[in-house]
SEPAFI-795690 format. One record per atom (N, C-alpha, C): y, z, x. Coordinates in steps of 0.1 Angstrom, whole numbers, padded with zeros to 4 digits, always signed. Each point is the difference from the previous one (the first is absolute). Layout:
# residues N
YZX...
This chain:
# residues 181
-0304-0970+0407+0001+0009+0020+0012+0010-0006-0003+0008+0006+0009+0012+0004+0008-0006+0012+0014+0008-0005+0014-0002+0013-0001+0001+0012-0014+0011+0002-0008+0004+0013-0007-0010+0011-0009-0007-0011-0009-0016+0004+0010-0009+0000+0014+0000-0006+0007-0014+0003+0007+0006+0009+0007+0009+0007+0008-0002+0012-0003-0008+0012-0014-0001+0003-0002-0009+0010+0001-0014-0008+0003-0010-0007-0004-0009-0001+0020-0003-0005+0003+0005-0003+0014+0005-0001+0011+0000+0015-0004+0009+0010+0002+0002+0015-0003-0017+0005-0013-0005+0000-0006-0011+0009+0011-0014-0010+0002+0002-0007+0009-0010-0010+0013-0002+0006+0005+0016+0000+0014-0004+0010-0001+0001+0009-0009+0006+0010+0003+0000+0010-0006-0017+0008-0009-0008-0012+0001-0011+0004+0012-0009-0003+0003+0004-0007+0014-0006-0006+0009+0001+0014+0001+0008+0007+0009+0005+0013-0007-0009+0009-0013+0000+0006-0006-0008+0008+0001-0017-0002+0004-0001-0011+0002-0015+0002+0012-0003-0001+0007+0003+0013+0010+0001+0003+0017+0004-0005-0003+0009-0008+0005+0004-0011+0002-0004-0012-0002-0010-0001+0005-0008-0009-0010+0004-0012+0005+0007-0012-0009+0005-0010-0001-0014-0011-0018-0002+0000-0007-0012-0006+0003+0003-0018-0005-0007-0008+0007+0007-0012-0016+0006-0003-0010+0001+0005-0017+0005-0002+0000+0013+0007+0018+0002+0002-0001+0013+0010+0013+0010-0010+0001-0008-0013+0010+0010-0006-0002+0015-0004-0013+0001-0004-0005+0016+0001+0012+0005+0012-0009-0001+0012+0001+0000+0013+0015+0005+0001+0012-0010-0002+0013-0002+0000+0005+0010-0005+0000+0003-0012+0004+0010-0007-0005+0015+0006-0009+0000+0003-0004+0014+0003+0007+0006+0018+0004-0014+0003+0006+0003+0018+0013+0001-0009+0005-0007-0011+0015+0004-0001+0005+0015-0004-0012+0004-0008+0002+0010-0002+0005+0013+0009-0015-0003+0010+0002+0005+0012+0014-0001+0010+0002-0006+0001+0010-0006+0011+0017-0003-0009-0004-0006-0009+0011-0010-0007+0000-0015+0005+0010-0004-0014-0008-0016+0004+0016-0007+0011+0010+0009+0002+0008-0008+0008-0010+0003+0013-0008+0012+0004-0009+0001+0010-0008-0011+0000-0004+0001-0005-0011-0019-0002+0005-0014+0005+0013+0002-0012+0006-0012-0001+0011-0003+0020+0000+0011+0008+0004+0002+0012-0016-0009+0007-0008+0006-0004-0012-0001+0012-0003-0013-0005+0001-0002-0013-0005-0021+0004+0006-0006+0001+0013+0005+0000+0007-0008+0012+0001-0001+0013-0003+0013+0003-0004+0002+0018-0010-0009+0001-0006+0000-0002-0022-0009-0004+0007-0014+0002+0007-0002-0008+0006-0016+0000+0006-0007+0014+0010+0009+0005+0006-0005+0007-0002+0007+0017-0012+0010+0000-0005+0001+0014-0008-0009+0001-0002+0001+0020-0007-0011+0005-0010+0003-0002-0013-0010-0001-0013+0001-0002-0008+0017+0010+0003+0000+0013-0002+0008+0005-0004+0012-0002+0018+0002-0007+0007+0013-0008-0014+0006-0008+0004-0012-0009-0011+0001-0013-0016+0004+0005-0005-0011+0005-0009+0013+0005-0004+0007+0006+0008+0003+0006+0002+0017+0010-0004+0009-0012+0012-0003-0010+0000+0009-0009-0011+0000-0013-0006-0007-0001-0011-0006-0009-0005+0013+0008-0010-0006+0010-0009+0010+0004+0006+0012+0008+0013+0007+0001-0001+0012-0004-0002+0007-0011+0004-0002-0009+0004+0002-0014-0020+0000-0005-0005-0013+0004-0017+0005-0003-0008+0015+0009+0008+0000+0012-0003+0012+0011+0002+0007-0008+0012+0008-0006+0002+0010-0007-0006-0001-0011+0000-0006-0005-0013+0005-0013-0016+0002+0005-0004-0002+0013-0012+0001+0005+0000+0018+0004+0014-0004+0006+0000+0016+0002-0003+0009-0015+0008-0002-0008+0004+0008-0013-0015+0004-0004-0012-0014-0003-0009+0004-0003-0016+0006+0011+0013+0004+0010-0010+0010+0012+0004+0015+0000+0011+0000-0005+0007+0011+0000-0008+0011+0000-0006-0002-0008-0007+0016-0006-0014-0001+0007+0000-0010+0012-0011-0001+0005-0016-0001-0004+0004-0003-0017-0013-0011-0007+0001-0012-0005-0001-0013+0003+0001-0012-0004-0007+0000-0014+0001-0002-0015-0011-0001-0007+0001-0016-0004-0017+0003-0004-0003-0018-0005+0014-0005-0004+0002+0008-0009+0016-0006-0007+0011-0007+0006+0001+0011+0006+0013+0001+0011-0006-0014+0011-0010-0002+0005-0004-0011+0012+0005-0013-0009-0004+0004-0015+0000-0015-0005+0011-0007-0003+0007+0013+0001+0014-0007-0008+0010+0002+0018-0007+0003+0012+0009-0005+0012-0010-0014+0000-0007+0002-0001-0004-0016-0001+0009-0012-0001+0000+0007-0016+0010-0014-0007+0009+0000+0005+0006+0005+0003+0016+0003+0005-0002-0010+0016-0010+0004+0008+0002-0012+0012-0007-0014-0005-0009+0000-0008-0001-0010-0006+0012-0009-0004+0006+0005-0010+0013-0006-0004+0013+0001+0004-0004+0006+0016+0016+0001+0005+0008-0014+0004-0006-0010+0003+0003-0014+0000-0003-0001+0018+0002+0014+0008-0003-0007+0015-0011-0004+0001+0008-0007+0012-0013-0008+0011-0019+0011-0001-0007-0011+0002-0015+0004-0003-0003+0015+0013+0009-0007+0014-0001+0009+0006+0006+0015-0001+0008+0003-0007+0007+0010+0000-0009+0005-0016-0004-0004-0011-0007+0000-0006-0015+0010+0004-0006-0001+0011-0006+0003+0006+0001+0014+0000+0004-0005+0007+0006+0013+0011+0006+0009-0010+0007+0002-0007+0001+0010-0013-0013-0001-0009-0007-0005-0003-0010+0002-0007-0010+0015+0013+0001-0001+0007-0011+0007+0012+0009+0013-0001+0015-0001+0000+0004+0009+0003+0004+0012-0010-0008-0006-0015-0001+0010-0011-0011+0012+0007-0008-0002+0004-0009+0007+0009+0001+0009+0015+0010-0005+0003+0005+0004+0013+0012-0005-0002+0011+0008-0007+0017-0002+0001+0007-0005+0011+0010-0010+0000+0004-0001+0010+0016+0013+0002+0002-0004+0018+0010+0006-0003+0016+0001-0005+0008+0006-0003+0012+0004-0012+0006+0003+0008+0001+0002+0019+0012+0007+0002+0011-0008+0003+0002-0014-0005+0011-0009+0002+0002-0006-0015-0007+0006-0007+0006-0005-0012+0013-0001-0007+0008+0005+0001+0015+0001+0002+0000-0008+0008+0000-0012+0010+0003-0008+0005-0003-0012-0008-0013+0001+0000-0003-0013-0010+0008+0000-0014+0003+0008-0004+0002-0004-0011+0016+0008-0005+0005-0012+0003+0015+0004+0000+0010+0001-0010-0003-0007-0011+0000-0001-0014+0005+0012-0009+0011+0003+0003-0002+0012-0011-0003+0004-0012-0004-0015-0010-0004+0002-0012-0014-0004-0002-0012-0002+0014-0008-0002+0003-0004+0012+0002+0007+0013+0009-0004+0009+0002+0001+0009-0014+0008-0003-0007+0002+0014-0015-0014-0006-0008-0004-0012-0004-0013-0011-0005-0007+0005+0008-0005+0002+0015-0010+0008-0001-0003+0019-0001+0009+0004-0001+0001+0014+0001-0001+0000-0013+0004-0007-0009-0005+0003-0018-0018-0002+0003-0003-0013+0006-0014-0006+0000-0002+0017+0002-0003+0006+0013-0005+0010+0006-0003+0005-0008+0009+0008-0007-0002+0007-0012-0006+0002-0008+0000-0013-0003-0010-0002-0015-0013-0003+0004+0002-0002+0013-0020-0005+0007-0002+0017+0001+0013+0010+0003-0007+0012+0005-0007+0005-0014+0010-0009-0013-0001+0014-0008-0013-0008-0013-0004-0008+0005-0007-0010-0012-0010+0006-0004-0004+0012+0012-0014+0010-0004+0005+0010-0012+0012+0004+0002+0004+0006-0006-0001+0017+0009-0003-0003+0013+0004+0010+0004+0007+0001+0014+0008+0004+0009+0010-0004+0005-0005+0010+0017-0009-0006+0006-0006+0013+0013+0010-0001+0011-0001+0005+0007+0004+0010+0006+0006-0009+0013-0011-0007+0006-0001-0011+0009+0013-0017-0005-0006+0001-0013+0008-0005-0004+0017-0002-0004+0008+0012-0003+0006+0006+0003+0008+0004+0014-0005-0002+0008+0002+0000+0011+0006-0016+0012-0010-0002-0008+0004-0019+0002+0008-0005-0010+0006+0006-0016+0009-0005-0002+0014+0003+0008-0002+0013+0001+0015+0011+0009+0003-0012+0013-0010-0003+0002+0000-0008+0013+0007-0013+0000-0011-0009-0014+0013-0014+0000+0014+0003-0003+0003+0011-0007+0014+0000-0002+0012+0003+0009-0010+0009+0011+0007-0001+0014+0002-0011+0005-0014-0007+0006-0001-0015+0007+0013-0012-0009+0002+0000-0011+0003-0008-0006+0016+0002-0004+0003+0013+0003+0015+0004-0001+0004-0003-0011-0007+0003-0008+0004+0004-0016+0007+0015-0007+0011-0005-0001+0010+0015-0004-0009+0008-0008+0000+0012+0003-0004+0011-0005+0001-0005-0024+0010+0001+0004+0004-0001-0018-0004-0012-0008-0006-0010+0007-0004-0014-0003-0012-0002-0001-0011+0005+0010-0011+0004-0002-0006+0012-0006+0008+0013-0007-0001+0009-0011+0001-0011-0009+0008-0011-0004+0001-0009-0012-0015-0009-0002+0001-0004+0014-0008-0010+0001-0019+0013-0007+0004+0004+0005-0016+0012-0002-0002+0010-0016+0013-0004-0005+0001+0006-0012-0004-0015-0009+0001-0015+0000-0001-0006-0005-0015+0001-0004-0003-0001+0012-0015-0001+0005-0007+0009-0009+0003+0015+0001-0010+0009-0003+0000-0002-0015+0016-0004-0006+0002+0003-0016-0007-0013-0005-0010-0014+0003-0009-0006-0001-0013+0000+0006-0003+0012+0007-0013+0004+0006-0007+0005-0005-0018+0001-0003-0007+0007-0011+0001+0014+0004+0000+0009-0006-0002+0014+0001-0015+0004+0006+0002+0007+0010-0015+0009-0001-0005+0007-0011
């Protein structure tokens, strides 16, 4: 399997680990390693602590918003490929969210939900950084960064309030590991 073809599997692994309450399970070891390379071990440790300590309604809200951000990234270039759709369905299925949320999110793959309040629904800075890294990884998974994807990514940086220097670090880490076009 080429690096490019394995990217969705690795992405699914670490977003799957993220959506499982922030507790990175042993089968998600490859995903944990990729995520820690992108945002650092300290960020992953703080994220895990956040999900353990946060009230259930906060965990649910942030999980759902994280999956919605992934759906938006997959649709940013206005074309959701069969592989992207399958990946998004896998992410939704493995989210650990209640069935009604999973149904809404699955429908959202074809009709993405509004993200206007994502900065309010995702308050955890570590989750914001990880989602920024994931969005970049999804954008680069096909080896091409489309103009619409760049606009979406720029908007996420602003909405999440990630400092430009930190955003640049995350982008550089993702680009270093991503397949080249």
